[in-house]
C-alpha positions in Angstrom: -7.9 -52.6 59.0 -6.0 -49.5 60.2 -3.2 -50.2 57.7 -5.7 -50.6 54.8 -7.6 -47.4 55.8 -4.2 -45.6 55.8 -3.4 -46.9 52.4 -6.8 -45.9 51.0 -6.4 -42.4 52.4 -2.9 -42.1 50.9 -4.2 -43.2 47.5 -7.0 -40.7 47.7 -4.6 -38.0 48.7 -2.3 -38.9 45.9 -5.2 -38.9 43.4 -6.3 -35.5 44.6 -2.7 -34.1 44.4 -2.4 -35.5 40.8 -5.8 -34.0 39.9 -4.8 -30.6 41.3 -1.5 -30.7 39.4 -3.2 -31.5 36.1 -5.7 -28.7 36.7 -2.8 -26.3 37.5 -1.0 -27.3 34.3 -4.3 -27.0 32.3 -5.0 -23.6 33.9 -1.4 -22.4 33.0 -1.7 -23.7 29.4 -5.3 -22.4 28.9 -5.0 -19.0 30.6 -1.4 -18.1 30.0 0.0 -19.8 26.9 -3.1 -19.8 24.8 -3.7 -16.0 24.8 0.0 -15.5 24.2 -0.1 -17.8 21.1 -3.3 -16.2 19.9 -2.0 -12.6 20.2 1.3 -13.7 18.6 -0.6 -15.3 15.7 -2.6 -12.0 15.2 0.1 -9.4 15.8 3.4 -10.9 14.7 2.7 -10.4 11.0 1.7 -6.8 11.7 4.9 -6.3 13.8 7.0 -7.7 10.9 5.3 -5.4 8.5 6.0 -2.5 10.8 9.7 -3.3 11.3 10.3 -3.9 7.6 8.8 -0.5 6.8 12.0 0.9 8.3 14.2 -1.3 6.3 17.2 0.5 4.8 17.5 -1.6 1.7 14.9 -2.4 -1.0 14.5 -6.0 0.2 11.2 -7.0 1.7 12.6 -10.2 3.2 16.1 -9.2 4.5 16.5 -6.5 7.1 19.8 -4.7 6.5 19.3 -1.7 8.8 16.8 0.8 10.0 15.9 4.0 8.2 13.1 6.5 7.8 13.9 6.8 4.1 10.7 5.1 2.8 8.5 7.4 4.9 10.5 10.4 3.8 10.2 9.3 0.2 6.4 9.0 0.5 6.0 12.5 1.7 8.6 13.8 -0.8 7.0 11.9 -3.7 10.2 10.0 -4.4 10.6 6.3 -3.7 14.0 5.1 -4.7 15.6 5.3 -8.2 13.4 4.3 -11.1 10.6 3.0 -8.8 7.1 2.7 -10.3 5.6 4.7 -7.4 4.0 8.1 -7.2 2.9 9.8 -4.0 0.5 11.9 -6.2 -1.2 8.7 -7.4 -1.3 7.3 -3.9 -2.9 10.5 -2.6 -5.4 10.5 -5.5 -6.4 6.9 -4.6 -6.6 7.9 -0.9 -8.9 10.8 -1.8 -11.1 8.3 -3.7 -11.2 6.1 -0.6 -12.1 9.1 1.6 -14.8 10.2 -0.9 -16.4 6.8 -1.1 -16.1 6.1 2.7 -17.5 9.6 3.5 -20.6 9.3 1.4 -21.3 5.6 2.2 -20.8 6.3 5.9 -23.3 9.2 5.9 -25.9 7.2 4.1 -25.4 4.0 6.1 -25.4 5.9 9.4 -28.8 7.5 8.6 -30.4 4.2 7.4 -28.7 2.1 10.1 -29.9 4.4 12.8 -33.5 4.2 11.5 -33.2 0.4 11.3 -32.0 0.3 14.9 -34.9 2.5 16.1 -37.4 0.3 14.2 -36.0 -2.9 15.6 -35.9 -1.6 19.2 -39.0 0.6 19.4 -41.2 -0.6 16.6 -43.6 -3.5 16.2 -44.3 -4.6 12.7 -44.6 -7.9 10.7 -41.3 -9.4 9.6 -39.3 -7.8 12.5 -37.5 -11.1 13.2 -36.7 -11.6 9.6 -35.2 -8.1 9.4 -33.3 -8.8 12.6 -31.8 -12.0 11.1 -31.0 -10.3 7.8 -29.1 -7.6 9.7 -26.3 -10.2 10.5 -25.9 -11.4 6.9 -23.2 -8.9 5.9 -21.2 -9.8 9.0 -21.2 -13.6 8.4 -21.1 -13.8 4.6 -17.6 -14.0 3.2 -16.5 -10.8 1.5 -15.8 -12.7 -1.8 -19.4 -13.9 -1.8 -20.6 -10.3 -1.2 -18.4 -9.0 -4.0 -19.5 -11.6 -6.5 -23.2 -11.2 -5.6 -23.0 -7.4 -5.9 -21.2 -7.7 -9.2 -24.0 -10.0 -10.6 -26.6 -7.6 -9.2 -25.1 -4.6 -11.0 -24.6 -6.6 -14.2 -28.3 -7.7 -14.2 -29.4 -4.1 -13.4 -27.2 -2.7 -16.2 -28.7 -5.2 -18.7 -32.3 -4.4 -17.6 -31.7 -0.6 -17.7 -30.1 -0.9 -21.2 -33.1 -2.9 -22.4 -35.5 -0.3 -20.9 -33.8 2.9 -21.8 -31.0 2.1 -24.3 -28.5 3.7 -21.9 -25.4 1.9 -20.6 -24.6 1.9 -16.8 -20.9 1.8 -16.1 -19.5 0.6 -12.8 -17.8 3.4 -11.0 -18.1 5.5 -7.9 -21.9 4.9 -7.7 -21.7 1.1 -7.6 -18.9 1.1 -5.1 -20.7 3.5 -2.8 -23.9 1.4 -3.0 -21.9 -1.7 -2.2 -20.3 -0.1 0.8 -23.6 1.2 2.1 -25.0 -2.4 1.7 -22.5 -3.9 4.2 -22.0 -0.8 6.4 -25.7 -0.5 7.4 -25.4 -3.6 9.6 -22.4 -2.3 11.6 -24.1 1.0 12.3 -27.4 -0.6 13.2 -25.9 -3.1 15.6 -23.9 -0.5 17.5 -26.9 1.9 17.7 -29.2 -0.9 18.6 -27.0 -1.9 21.5 -27.2 1.6 22.9 -30.9 1.8 22.5 -31.5 -1.5 24.3 -29.4 -0.2 27.3 -31.0 3.2 27.3 -33.5 3.9 30.1 -36.9 4.4 28.4 -38.2 6.4 31.4 -36.6 9.5 29.8 -38.7 9.2 26.7 -41.8 8.4 28.7 -41.2 11.5 30.9 -40.9 13.7 27.8 -44.1 12.4 26.4 -45.9 12.9 29.7 -44.7 16.5 29.6 -46.4 17.0 26.2 -43.6 16.3 23.7 -44.7 14.5 20.6 -42.7 11.6 19.0 -40.6 13.9 16.8 -39.6 16.3 19.6 -38.9 13.4 22.0 -36.6 11.9 19.5 -34.6 15.1 18.8 -34.5 16.4 22.4 -34.1 13.1 24.3 -33.4 10.0 22.3 -31.0 11.4 19.7 -28.7 13.2 22.2 -28.5 10.1 24.3 -27.6 7.8 21.4 -25.4 10.3 19.6 -22.1 8.8 20.9 -23.3 5.4 19.7 -24.3 6.8 16.3 -20.8 8.4 16.0 -19.2 5.2 17.1 -21.1 3.3 14.4 -20.3 5.9 11.8 -16.6 5.7 12.6 -16.7 1.9 12.5 -18.4 2.0 9.1 -15.9 4.6 7.8 -13.0 2.5 8.9 -14.4 -0.7 7.3 -15.2 1.2 4.1 -11.7 2.8 4.0 -10.0 -0.5 4.3 -12.2 -2.6 2.1 -10.6 -4.3 -0.9 -12.6 -7.4 -2.0 -16.0 -5.8 -2.4 -14.5 -2.7 -4.0 -12.4 -4.8 -6.4 -15.5 -6.5 -7.8 -17.8 -3.5 -7.9 -15.5 -0.7 -9.2 -15.1 0.3 -12.8 -12.1 1.3 -14.8 -10.5 4.7 -14.3 -10.0 5.0 -10.6 -8.4 3.1 -7.6 -8.9 3.2 -3.9 -5.9 3.1 -1.6 -6.2 -0.7 -0.9 -6.4 -1.5 -4.6 -3.5 0.9 -5.3 -1.4 -1.0 -2.8 -2.4 -4.3 -4.3 -1.3 -2.9 -7.7 2.1 -2.1 -6.3 2.5 -5.7 -5.2 2.3 -6.7 -8.9 5.5 -4.7 -9.5 8.8 -5.4 -7.7 7.7 -4.8 -4.1 9.7 -2.6 -1.9 9.4 -1.6 1.8 7.4 1.5 0.5 4.4 -0.9 0.5 5.1 -1.7 4.1 5.3 2.0 4.9 2.0 2.8 3.2 0.3 -0.2 5.0 1.7 1.0 8.3 0.2 4.4 7.8 -3.1 2.8 6.9 -2.9 0.7 10.0 -2.2 3.6 12.2 -5.2 5.6 10.8 -7.6 2.6 11.1 -6.4 1.9 14.6 -7.1 5.5 15.6 -10.6 5.5 14.1 -11.4 2.2 15.8 -10.0 3.5 19.1 -12.2 6.6 18.9 -15.2 4.4 18.1 -14.6 2.1 21.1 -14.1 5.2 23.3 -17.4 6.6 22.2 -19.2 3.3 22.8 -17.7 3.2 26.3 -18.7 6.8 27.0 -22.3 6.0 25.7 -22.5 3.0 28.0 -21.7 5.2 31.0 -24.0 8.0 29.9 -27.2 6.1 29.3 -27.0 4.5 32.8 
């Protein structure tokens, strides 16, 4: 009996040790290797793009040496000999991107902030429906948004032509409306998160002291949510600045944004100049996103 009990204890101890070993291996694979592979999958293509932007030769697939020549060429308006590239055209397309992103960000920030206030502070029929619709631009594929907006503008143009006899051409206006349509959700969600975490006692105290709704908003609510509003605006600006698919479907002839201009360069014989432009866009977008995250963190500390 003693021998059998000893064997049973040894078997149980062996099973426990085997289970602990399997858990240790799983923990190592799940907590160590999986994040490494995930980050490598996300960042290695960007790292390759960054390295090849310093390529000395014109090849985009063979690294022959490191040089700042492509960046110098961009700022000097000269990219190689006989290259179909113009820094002036690139800057013009970048100005178009800034113009569209600036106007769409302003409009979407105003509307998105009002939507967030309505969802958090208001009570009205259809509130849950509006809350659900707010997530649509985030989950719908961009190609679907682009095609649907193209169809919308086409139907609108036909209707307007039948009513007034005038023709509506796609251009800056249609692109700005399209960017506002998907930017509102990003602003509203960021501002809404700040409003939910904000202590409502500040607003109640202001009303107890005689302030009306308008004065309470401008003196109490708006200063407290301002970092969140700015964070949402920077996020909307970044997304609008980098957007390609929706802009491609809703723009008209006669102007390009920077992402579309870069896409046009790919149709020619590509050079590392494209990598250099993409790297500059990446740096600018990363800075804007970083500022947005910093503002959101500051807001989270302030409202508590």
